[in-house]
N, C-alpha and C positions, 0 to 999 in steps of 0.2 A: 498655359495648359495645366500647371499644377494647381492653380486656383480652381479650375473646373473639376479636376479629379478629386480634390479635397472636398469641394462643395457637394459633388455627387455622392461621394462615399459617406460623408456626414449625413446627407439627407436620407439615404437608404438605411443607414445604421439607426437613425432616429425613428424611421418608420418601423424598423424591426423592434426597437425598444417599445414603441407605443402599441404594436400588434401583440406583444406578449408571447407567451410560450404555448398557448392553446390554439390549435390550428382552426382556420375558418376563412371565410371571405374577407378580404381586406376592408371592404365597406362595412362589415359587421364588427370586426375586432378593433379597428382603429378608433381610439377615443380622444384623439387630439393630444392631450397631455399638458397643454397650456404652457406655463412658464418653464416647467421641468423639461418639456420637449425642446423649447427654444434654447434653454441653457445647454442641453446635451448637444444640440446641433452646433452651437457656437464653439463649444469646447472641442468636439470632434473635428470640426472644420479647421480650427486654428492649429490643433495638434497635427492633423494630416498635412496641412500646408507647410508647416515647418519641417516635418519629417521627410516629405517627398522632395522638398527643395534642397535640403542640406545634408541628408544622409547619403553615403556613397552607394553607387549602383550595386556593388558586390553584396551589400547587406540586403538589398531588396530581392536579390536572386534567391536568398534563403527565406526572408520574411514573407514574401508574397505566396509562394506555394505552401509553406508551412501554415500560414494563416488560412488558406483554402482548406487544407486538411482538417484543421481545428473546427472550421465552420461545418464541414460535412459530418465530422464526428459528433459535434454538438447537436445537429439536427437529427442524425441517426439515433443519438441518445434519447432525445425527446420522443421520438417515434417508438423506440423499443421499451421505454419506461411507461408507455400507456398500457391500459389493461389489455389491449389487443396484442401488444408486444410484436409489432411487425415493422416493416420499413416503408409504410405507406407515405409518410411525410416527405420522403425523398423524391416522390413523384412531382413533376413540375406543376406548380400552381402559383398564383400571385403571392400567397403567404409564404410558401417555401422558398421561392426565389428571393423575395425581400429578406427573409431570415438568413439565408446563406450568404447573400452579398453583404448585408449589413454586418454580420458576425465576422466574415472574412476581412472586411475593411478594418474593423476595430482590432482584430487579432493581428493582422499584418502590421499595422502602425505600431501597436504595442510591442510586438516582437522586434521590429526594426529598432525601436528605441532601446530595448534591452540589449540587443546585439551590439549596438553602438556604444552603450555604457560599458559592456564587457570588453570591447576593444580598447576603450580609453583606460579602463581600470584605474580610476582616480584614487582608490583607497589603498593602493599598494605602497609599501615603504615603512620605515621605522620611525617612531616618534622622536621628537627632540627631547633633551633632558628636562626642558621647562614645560613639557606637556602635562595636562591634568591627569588625575588618577584614572579616569575612565580610558584614557589613551595609554597610560603606562602599564595598567594591569595586564592586558593581553601580551605586552612586550615582556613583562616579568615571567610569564609562562614559557617564553621562548628561550630563556636563559638556562644554562646548565643547572641541574638539580633544583628545580623550582618547587620544592616540596611544600613550602608554606603557602605559596600562591595556589598550588593545586588543592591543598586542603581547604582553603577559603572558597575556591570554585565549587568543590564538592558540597561544602556546607551551604552555599548559596542555592544550589539546585535542590538540595534536601529541604531547605526552608520554603522554597516555592511549591514543594509537594505537600507540605504539612497542612495547609488549608483544606486540601481535598481529603486527606486522611481524617482530620478532625470533623469535617462536615459530614462525611459518610462513615464515621467511626462505627465499628472497628475495622473497616475495610469491606471489600466486596469479594464474593467467590462465585465463579462461573460454573455453569452446568457441567462442562467437560471435566472439571477437577474432581467431581464426585466419583467418576469412574476410577480415577487413580486412588482416591480415598477408600473406595470399596475394596480395591486390591490390597491396600495396606491393612485393612481391618479384617481381611479374610472372608468378606461377604461374597466373593466370587473369584474365579481364577484370573490370574494376570493375563492380559491380552495386549497384543501389539496395536490394538485400536488406538490407545493412547501411547505416546512415546515413552519407552521404558525409562529413559533418562529422567524425564520430568516426574514420572510415577515414583521413581526412587527418591526424588526431592520431596514429594508429598509424603512418602512413607517415613522419611526422616523427620519431617514436620509433625506427622502424627505420633511418632515415637517420643519426641520432645513434649508434645501436648500431654500424652499419657504419663510420661515420667514425672513431669512437674505438677500433674493434677490440675491443669488449667481448665477453666470453663470454656465453652465454645467461643464466646465473644473474645476472651483474652487470647485464645489460641489464634483466632483469625487476625487479631490486632498484631500479634507477633509475626505471623507470616507476611501480612501486608507491610509492616515496618521493615522487615528484612528485605523485601522486594523493593521498597522505596530506596533503601540504602544501596543495594547492589545495582539497580538500574541507574541511579544517580552517579554511581562510580563509573559506569560505562560511559555515560554522557560527559562526565568530567574528563575522562581519558580522551574522549573524542575532541573536546574543545581544546584541551592541552595540545594535542598533536596538530590541530588546525592552526593554533598560534605559532607552533614551530614551523609549519609549512610557509608562513610568511603572509598570512591574510591580514589586511589592514584593520585597524581598530573599529571602524564603523561597521564593516562587514562582520567582524568577529562578534561584536555586541548584538548585531541583528540575528546571527546564528545562535548566540546564547539565549536570546529572547525566544526563538523558535523552540529550543530544547526545554527551557525552564518555564515558559509561560503558556505554551499551547495546551489548551484544555484536553485535547485528545491524549496527549502523552501524560498529562497530570492524572487523569482518571485511570489510564491504563496502569500506572505505577501502583495503584492501591487495589487492583483487581487480581486476585490469585487465580491465574490460569497459565497454561503452558506458553502462550504467545509472548508474554512479557520476558521471561528468561531467554527465550529464543531470540527476541528482538535485541536484547543486550549482547548476546553472543554474536549475532549477525553484525552489529555495529563494530565490535572489536575486530571481527573477521575482515570487514571491508577496510577498516583503518590499517590493518596489517598489510593488506594488498597494496594500499597507497604507499606505505612505507617501503615495501619491496620495489615499487615503481620508482620512487625517489632514489633508492639505493642503486638501482640499475642505471638510471640517468647519470648519477655521479660516478659510476664505476666502482662503487663501494661494494665489497664482497662480504660484508658482515652477515652473520648468520641469524642475529636476533629477530629481524623482521620475518624471516621464514619460519622461525620457531613460534612467533606470535600468530602467524597465519595457521600453523598446524594446531596449536592449542585451541584457538578460537574456532577453527573449523571442526574439531572433534566435538566441542560443546554445541556448535550449531547443528551437527548431525544427530546428536542424541536427545536434544530438547524439543524437537518437533519432527514428525515422520517425514515431511517433505525436505527436511534439512539435508538428508543424505544425497538427494538429487541435486540440490543447490550446490553443495560443497564439491562432490565428485565431478559433476559436469563443469562447474565453474573453474575448479583447479585444473582439470584436463585442458580446458580452453586457454588457460594462461600460457600454454606453450606457444601460442601465436604471438602475443606481444613480447614475451620473454624468451624468444627462440634462441637467443645467445646464452641463456641460462637454462637450457632445456634439461640438463642433468639435475639441477636443483628442483625444477618443476616436477620432474619424474620422481625424485626422492620425496618431495612433498606429497604428491599423489599417492605414492606407495605407503607413506606414513598414515595418511587418512584412511586408505583401504584396510591396512592392518588394524588400526584402532577400531574401525567400524566392524570388522570381522570379529574381533574379540568381544565387542559389545553385543553384536547380533547373534552370536552363536554360544560361546561358553557362558556368558552372563545370562542370556535369555534362557538357556537350558537349565541353569542352576535355579532360576526363579520359576521355571515351569511356564514360561510365557507361551500362550496359544496365539495362532495367527488371527488377525482381525478379519472382518467380512471382506470378501473379494470385491464386492460391489463398490467399495470406497474408491477404487482406482478407475471406475468406469462412469463417472458422473456425466461427462459430456455425451458419450454414445447413448446412455439411457435417456438423457434429456432429448436428444435428437429423435430417438424412437418414439418417445411420448408425444413430441410435437408432430411428427409425421402421422401418428395415429389420430391426434387431435384434428389435423387438417384434412386427412385423406382416408379415414377409416372406411368410408362408403365405397371408395373406388379401388381399394387394395385387392390384390389377388388372394385366392384362397390360401396359397402357400405363405404369403406375407402375413395374413391375418392369423394363421396358425402359429407362426413364429412369434408374433407379438403376444398372443395369448399364452404362449409357453414361458414368456419372460416374467410375467407378473403373477402374483399369488392371489390377491383379492379382486383385482380389476381385469376386465377383458379389453380387447382391442377397441370396443365401442365406448367404453366409459373411462379408460385410463386418461384420455385427454381432459376430462372434467377435473382431474386431480393434478394436472400439470401446472406448475408455477414457473413462469419463464426465468426468474432469477434465483430460484432456490430448488436444488435437486433432491433434497432429503426425502420428500414424500414418495417420489418415483423410485429413488434408490432403496428406500426401506421396504417398499412392497416387492421389489425385485430380489431382495436378499434371500428369502426362503427358497424361491424357485431356482436360484442360481446353480445349486449343486446338481440339478437334473441334466446339465449339459456341460460340455467342455468349453474352454475359452475360444478355441478355434471355431466351434459351431456357432457361438455367439457372434464372433467377428464376421463370419461368412454371411449370416442373416443380416447383420447390421450393414455390411458393405452393400448388399443387394438393395436394402431400403434407401440408403443415402444416395446411391447411384440413380435410383428411380425417382426420388423426390429431393433433389439437391437443394432447391430453394428453401424448403422447410428445415432441412438440416443446417444450412448456413444461418438462417434466422434464429434457430434454437441456440446455436453456438454464440451468436452475437448477443442474444438476450441474456444468456447465462454469464456473459463477461462484461456487459456494457458498463457496469459500475466501476470498472478499473480503467476505462479509456475515454469515456464521455466527459468532457469538461462540465463541471457543475452537477454531475449525477450524484444524487444522495447515496450514502452508504446504505447497504441493505439492512444492517442491524444497528447502525449508529453507535453512539457512545454508551457503554454499559453503565447503568445508573442504579441497578439493584442486584442483590444477591439471589441466586437460585436456592431453593431449599426443597426438602422432601424428594430427593433424587436417589434412585437406586437403594431405597430403604433407609436412607440417612436423613435424619432431621436434626438440624443445628439450632441452638437457641441464640439466634442472631437477629438484629433488626434489618429493615429494608429488604425483606425477602420476597422472592417471586416463587410461588408454589409450582413445583414440577407437575402437579396434577391438573390445576386449572389455570395457571398462568397469572393469577391475580397478585397484585403487589400490596403488601401491608403499607399503609400510609406512613411515611417517615415524618420527622419533625425538623424544626430549625431550618438551616440554610438548604439542606437537601430537599425539603418540602417546597421551599420557595423556587428552587431551580426546576423541580419537576412540574410545579403548578404553572409556571410561565414558559416552560419549554426552553430554558436558557441553554441547554446543551443539545438541542435539536433544532426545531423550527425557529425559535427565537434567535439562536446563535447564527443560523443560516441566513437570517434576514439582515445581519450586519454587513454592509457593503465591504467587499474585498475580503475582510477577515472571515466572514461566514463561509467563504469558498474552501477553507481548510477542512471543513467537514466532508469534503468530497474526495475519495481516493483517486478519482479521475484527474482532479486538479494536481494532486501530488505526482501522478504519472507524467503530466505535461511539464511540471517543473523539472523533473528528471530529463525529459526529452530536450527541452530548451537548453539546459546546461550541457547536455551531451553534444548538441549542435555547436555550442561554443567550442568545445574541445575538438570536434571534427574540423571546424574551420581553422583551428590552429594546428591541425595535423598532429595532435598530441595523443597518438595511439597508445603509447606506453603509459601515460598518465591516466588514460581511461580504462585501464585493465580491470579496475574494480567493478566496472559495469557488467562484466561477463557473469559473475555469480548473481548479480542483481537481475540480469535477464533470465537466468535459470529460475530464480525465485518467481518472477512474473509469469513464466511459463507454467509453473505449478499452480498459480492462481487461476490462470485461464483454463486449466484442466480440472479445476476444483468444483465443489458443489454450490458455491455461493457467488453471486454477482456483487462485487464491491463490498465484501466483508471488511468491516473496520478492523477487527482483530487480526485478520490475515494481512492487512496492508500496513500494520504497525512498523514492520521492518523498513518500508519505504519512507514512512513519516520520519522515523528516527534517523535515517541516513541522508535526508535532504541536505543537512549541513556538509556532508562529505562531498556530494556532487557539486554543490555551489562553491565550496572552498577550493576544490581542485580546479574548477573552471576559472576561478578568480586568480589563481596563482600559476596555472600551467604556462610554461614558457616554450611551447612548440613554435613552429613557424607562424608568424602572424599573417593573417589574410591580407592580400594586396587590395588596397582600396583607393578609389579615386573620387574626389568630390563630385557631387551631383551638380550638373549645370542646368539652370532653369530653362525649360523649353519655351 
């Protein structure tokens, strides 16, 4: 029986591979594939035969349904990423059935193998004294006061960042940073549109810039270099604590490679924008929660892990505007896994609230910070309204048409759909900004509720299309990796290379390695074409790495160890409510914390799942 199942699964998976990702009649899209198709069939059949025959039934109870969910998410992603951005591909057809069954088979077999390896955990344990340097180095970090090894680790990460800094010298600066720079230069009032904490960092950078009389290029090089050093320090701290947690050397070096060699993180380190300091703070914040979990497991009542969470939590709150939701909601939810330490959780929450109140009120008042646009918090409802107008403007009632007309400034109910971009809310949000003050939030919500109740299909589709980049396996990031600086933004023109004009969007042609990378698409389509490795350009893949690792923790009933996932879930919720589908900058926090979820899954010592060997039918 397992031979038939493996052969059938491999056959339909090979058909899906040959049919490609463009929908159509199977007779039209199948092109055979020749030797490649034959090799794929043989590999998938052999892997499935082994996995079905030898892996325990308990593993398949998780792998099979999760594989089906991945297949549905993948096909939904293909459908929503088309120009029409609908769910048409989920309707039954020969192509869609083959695609779902083939993807489900591959995903289920792959997940079963991953869960099996996680149960065996062959990499746990301490090295022998005769082990080589690559085995002994992680162990040296786990010893008391490993300052020399920690310094070496930090230097290694910095060295891996230097090629990016040198190739894109003097570093890159993003559009959003110019808002903060304009506040520092007195070109406009301070606004909460940009996080005040990061704007203060930019103001300090601008002050050093002017004090030392640096040119624009030298100032940017200073900011990018400091960011490389600080983000590398956060990652070195992360890898140090992972070694202390007891991760084996092979897993540890794999996580080091993720942190040090992943181009997404390398390019982010040299880009001056709020997301990178936020990422570093979020890394330390989650590490602190894992340390609290370990202390709770041991019965250790030390205060230092709680202090670490508080300090990193405050930094997370002030360095990005969604940080306050991530920290306050995440810390409040910690009372569930740490219910026996509820007093400390409440003290931690109170400390975060007090710190944020001081930041949001006295500090903001002293700086004269004005509130940002109210539409920033309503990206999803505005996208839903625009999608409904796009799909149904001819059949809407007079009341609903008048409501939609009242929301937008330049566009009417009949033409707002022409400006609707499924995965990018900024055009809709910006046009609604001016007209927002003509109504109350309650009036807006009443009209919105009436529309989504009348046209729920369009509302759901709009929401899925605005979030697909975060959950569809393989979905490309909306903005990709930043490869050029913005310039001429908010009246500021910097004398720096590799610039993208804020007026026309054109990029000055760079030279050297940066030109080679851009010419051949080595950080976008060229990178994505690399098997397996190219998948790391998809935030959706990162989400699924998290999900699979959390499934490992769930199977081990390691609820306390998984406490760090609560703030991560709050962060994901802010993405799903945000203006961009699969924004790479937004997802950096998840990229950076993949080592945490993998390491905790590798060392968690909850109750192991009961397994029985599979008996061949």
